[in-house]
C-alpha positions in Angstrom: 114.4 88.9 64.7 116.2 90.8 67.6 115.1 94.1 66.3 111.4 92.7 66.4 111.6 91.6 70.0 113.0 95.1 71.3 110.1 96.7 69.1 107.5 94.4 70.6 108.9 95.0 74.3 109.0 98.7 73.6 105.3 98.8 72.3 104.3 96.6 75.5 106.0 99.0 77.6 104.2 102.1 76.1 100.8 100.3 76.3 101.3 99.7 79.9 102.5 103.2 80.7 99.4 104.7 78.7 97.1 102.2 80.4 98.5 103.0 84.0 98.5 107.1 83.5 94.8 107.6 83.7 94.6 105.6 87.0 97.4 107.8 88.6 96.0 111.0 87.2 93.0 110.6 89.2 94.0 111.8 92.5 91.9 112.9 95.1 90.5 116.5 95.1 92.6 119.3 96.2 93.3 119.7 100.1 94.2 123.1 101.3 94.3 125.0 104.6 93.6 128.6 105.1 94.3 130.4 108.2 91.6 132.9 109.1 92.0 135.8 111.8 88.9 137.6 112.8 89.4 141.0 114.5 92.6 141.9 112.9 93.8 144.2 111.7 90.7 146.0 113.2 87.8 144.5 115.0 85.5 144.0 112.1 87.7 142.7 109.8 88.9 139.1 108.5 92.5 138.4 107.4 92.8 135.2 105.2 96.1 133.6 104.4 94.9 132.9 101.1 92.1 134.7 98.8 92.0 131.7 96.2 92.0 127.9 96.6 91.4 125.1 94.2 88.2 123.4 94.4 88.1 120.5 97.0 88.3 120.3 100.7 89.6 123.3 102.5 90.3 123.5 106.2 89.9 127.0 107.8 92.0 127.5 110.9 89.9 130.3 112.2 91.2 132.2 115.3 89.7 135.2 116.9 92.3 137.9 117.3 89.7 140.5 118.5 88.3 141.3 121.6 84.8 140.6 121.2 83.1 137.4 119.8 83.1 136.5 116.1 82.2 133.3 113.9 83.0 132.5 110.4 80.6 131.4 107.8 81.3 130.1 104.3 79.6 127.8 101.8 76.6 127.1 104.3 79.0 126.0 107.2 80.1 128.0 110.2 82.0 127.9 113.3 80.7 128.3 116.7 80.9 131.8 118.3 84.7 132.3 119.2 85.7 134.8 122.1 88.9 136.6 121.9 91.7 134.3 121.6 89.8 131.3 120.8 90.3 129.1 117.6 88.4 126.6 115.9 88.7 124.4 112.6 86.2 124.4 109.7 86.4 121.9 106.9 84.4 122.8 103.7 84.4 120.8 100.4 83.9 123.2 97.4 82.7 120.8 94.6 83.3 123.4 91.8 84.9 126.6 91.0 83.3 129.9 91.8 83.3 133.0 94.2 81.9 132.0 97.7 81.2 134.7 99.9 82.1 134.5 103.8 81.0 136.5 106.9 80.6 137.0 110.5 77.1 136.1 111.5 77.0 138.2 114.6 74.3 141.0 114.1 76.0 144.1 112.4 79.6 142.6 112.1 79.2 141.8 108.4 77.8 145.2 107.7 80.7 146.5 109.7 83.1 145.0 107.3 83.5 141.2 108.5 82.8 140.0 105.1 84.7 139.1 101.7 84.8 136.5 98.8 87.1 133.6 98.4 87.9 132.5 95.0 87.7 128.9 94.2 89.4 127.5 90.9 
């Protein structure tokens, strides 16, 4: 009789764990931060702290390390025009994996090299 109680309690505990796991497995989408420096190492260049992020919400901390104004555009959203030394935050949600191009929208800057691709997994 004692073995049946222990077995029953074990089955109940296992059932509760199996039932609870899917609820905890559905956590919110990934949240990441990417630091972006415009104008470094050269005036018409971006440096990103990460070239790949998981899908979800990403905050881009954009700083203009150059001497002329730049902005940063990705997935249809962009920062304001930043003068040298200025910074801005840009929060973008990537719903699915893929390759997302980014660029500076100031005329001629992307052609000069201020562009790239962020990989979202």
